[in-house]
Kinemage of the C-alpha trace (Angstrom):
@kinemage 1
@onewidth
@group {chain A} dominant
@subgroup {mainchain}
@vectorlist {calphas} color= white
{ca unk a 1} P -37.826 133.834 -140.059
{ca unk a 2} L -36.815 136.054 -142.397
{ca unk a 3} L -37.649 135.282 -146.698
{ca unk a 4} L -35.250 134.483 -149.043
{ca unk a 5} L -35.773 138.003 -150.542
{ca unk a 6} L -34.845 139.552 -147.419
{ca unk a 7} L -32.054 137.659 -146.772
{ca unk a 8} L -30.465 138.831 -150.528
{ca unk a 9} L -31.700 142.657 -149.291
{ca unk a 10} L -29.328 141.880 -145.959
{ca unk a 11} L -26.668 140.371 -148.010
{ca unk a 12} L -26.535 137.223 -146.262
{ca unk a 13} L -27.455 135.168 -149.474
{ca unk a 14} L -25.604 136.337 -152.686
{ca unk a 15} L -27.470 137.252 -155.665
{ca unk a 16} L -26.709 138.688 -159.313
{ca unk a 17} L -27.414 142.112 -158.826
{ca unk a 18} L -28.112 144.517 -161.603
{ca unk a 19} L -29.158 147.464 -159.626
{ca unk a 20} L -29.741 148.488 -156.246
{ca unk a 21} L -30.517 151.869 -154.292
{ca unk a 22} L -31.654 152.815 -150.817
{ca unk a 23} L -35.528 151.553 -151.140
{ca unk a 24} L -35.081 148.992 -154.455
{ca unk a 25} L -32.889 146.083 -155.410
{ca unk a 26} L -32.674 143.728 -158.964
{ca unk a 27} L -31.624 140.712 -159.494
{ca unk a 28} L -31.412 137.627 -161.967
{ca unk a 29} L -33.842 135.371 -161.642
{ca unk a 30} L -32.011 131.641 -160.890
{ca unk a 31} L -34.303 129.910 -163.285
{ca unk a 32} L -34.634 132.207 -166.196
{ca unk a 33} L -37.363 132.018 -169.017
{ca unk a 34} L -35.811 134.265 -171.305
{ca unk a 35} L -32.169 135.976 -171.591
{ca unk a 36} L -32.872 138.797 -169.276
{ca unk a 37} L -35.292 137.803 -166.564
{ca unk a 38} L -34.458 139.959 -163.468
{ca unk a 39} L -36.594 140.465 -160.127
{ca unk a 40} L -36.890 143.812 -159.004
{ca unk a 41} L -37.993 143.957 -155.004
{ca unk a 42} L -38.482 146.520 -152.833
{ca unk a 43} L -36.128 146.025 -149.674
{ca unk a 44} L -39.010 146.578 -147.104
{ca unk a 45} L -40.854 143.311 -146.855
{ca unk a 46} L -44.082 143.390 -148.403
{ca unk a 47} L -45.589 140.084 -149.200
{ca unk a 48} L -47.625 140.358 -152.362
{ca unk a 49} L -49.321 143.023 -154.303
{ca unk a 50} L -52.326 142.174 -152.339
{ca unk a 51} L -50.798 143.461 -149.236
{ca unk a 52} L -50.176 146.880 -150.527
{ca unk a 53} L -51.421 150.014 -148.459
{ca unk a 54} L -52.073 153.466 -149.669
{ca unk a 55} L -48.622 154.587 -148.385
{ca unk a 56} L -46.959 151.959 -150.744
{ca unk a 57} L -47.978 153.912 -153.868
{ca unk a 58} L -44.998 155.727 -154.350
{ca unk a 59} L -42.643 152.979 -154.024
{ca unk a 60} L -44.813 150.789 -156.445
{ca unk a 61} L -44.445 153.915 -159.076
{ca unk a 62} L -40.422 153.315 -158.149
{ca unk a 63} L -40.369 149.633 -158.392
{ca unk a 64} L -42.128 149.972 -162.404
{ca unk a 65} L -39.509 153.105 -163.600
{ca unk a 66} L -36.641 151.109 -162.155
{ca unk a 67} L -38.006 148.218 -164.409
{ca unk a 68} L -38.115 150.820 -167.604
{ca unk a 69} L -34.430 152.046 -166.696
{ca unk a 70} L -32.944 148.451 -166.485
{ca unk a 71} L -34.837 147.279 -169.647
{ca unk a 72} L -33.369 150.522 -171.579
{ca unk a 73} L -29.660 149.506 -170.221
{ca unk a 74} L -30.198 146.028 -171.207
{ca unk a 75} L -31.491 147.191 -174.710
{ca unk a 76} L -35.204 144.866 -174.351
{ca unk a 77} L -36.858 148.430 -174.892
{ca unk a 78} L -35.897 147.810 -178.195
{ca unk a 79} L -37.538 144.611 -178.991
{ca unk a 80} L -40.254 144.523 -175.926
{ca unk a 81} L -40.101 142.987 -172.710
{ca unk a 82} L -42.933 141.463 -169.951
{ca unk a 83} L -43.408 142.969 -166.653
{ca unk a 84} L -45.149 140.562 -164.153
{ca unk a 85} L -46.577 139.702 -160.823
{ca unk a 86} L -47.768 136.957 -159.791
{ca unk a 87} L -49.767 137.032 -156.861
{ca unk a 88} L -50.424 133.831 -154.793
{ca unk a 89} L -49.754 130.198 -155.016
{ca unk a 90} L -52.021 129.569 -157.774
{ca unk a 91} L -50.361 132.568 -159.902
{ca unk a 92} L -46.911 130.924 -159.205
{ca unk a 93} L -45.970 133.188 -156.633
{ca unk a 94} L -42.925 131.230 -154.719
{ca unk a 95} L -41.581 133.543 -152.553
{ca unk a 96} L -43.895 135.606 -150.222
{ca unk a 97} L -42.024 139.146 -150.809
{ca unk a 98} L -43.343 141.177 -153.643
{ca unk a 99} L -41.345 141.150 -156.699
{ca unk a 100} L -41.840 142.197 -160.192
{ca unk a 101} L -40.476 140.150 -163.381
{ca unk a 102} L -38.824 141.792 -165.779
{ca unk a 103} L -38.590 139.388 -168.894
{ca unk a 104} L -37.183 140.027 -172.110
{ca unk a 105} L -34.282 138.853 -175.036
{ca unk a 106} L -36.766 136.702 -176.721
{ca unk a 107} L -39.998 136.664 -178.499
{ca unk a 108} L -42.386 135.639 -175.309
{ca unk a 109} L -45.269 133.703 -176.127
{ca unk a 110} L -48.678 134.422 -174.472
{ca unk a 111} L -50.250 132.527 -172.049
């Protein structure tokens, strides 16, 4: 069975997509913690940062550059934003598909 994010990539499940290209898709988090809370994911299934291989280094760079582009489009680059990866259950990863949270639009407390 494919993961929920793979089903979003394949358009089996709808999502509020804000960006898409041939390698990456970004969509609104269904449980936002700030006015801007997006998930930026690779279209290929990688369970987490812990599963990356050397061949994935360009893709990871593209995830960060996509986050930068979206942050600028959403205007949160002016006030600040947070980029977060959760790796594993204890860190709060609830979907086993690598995803980068882009969070902004309000002052964010530190943990």
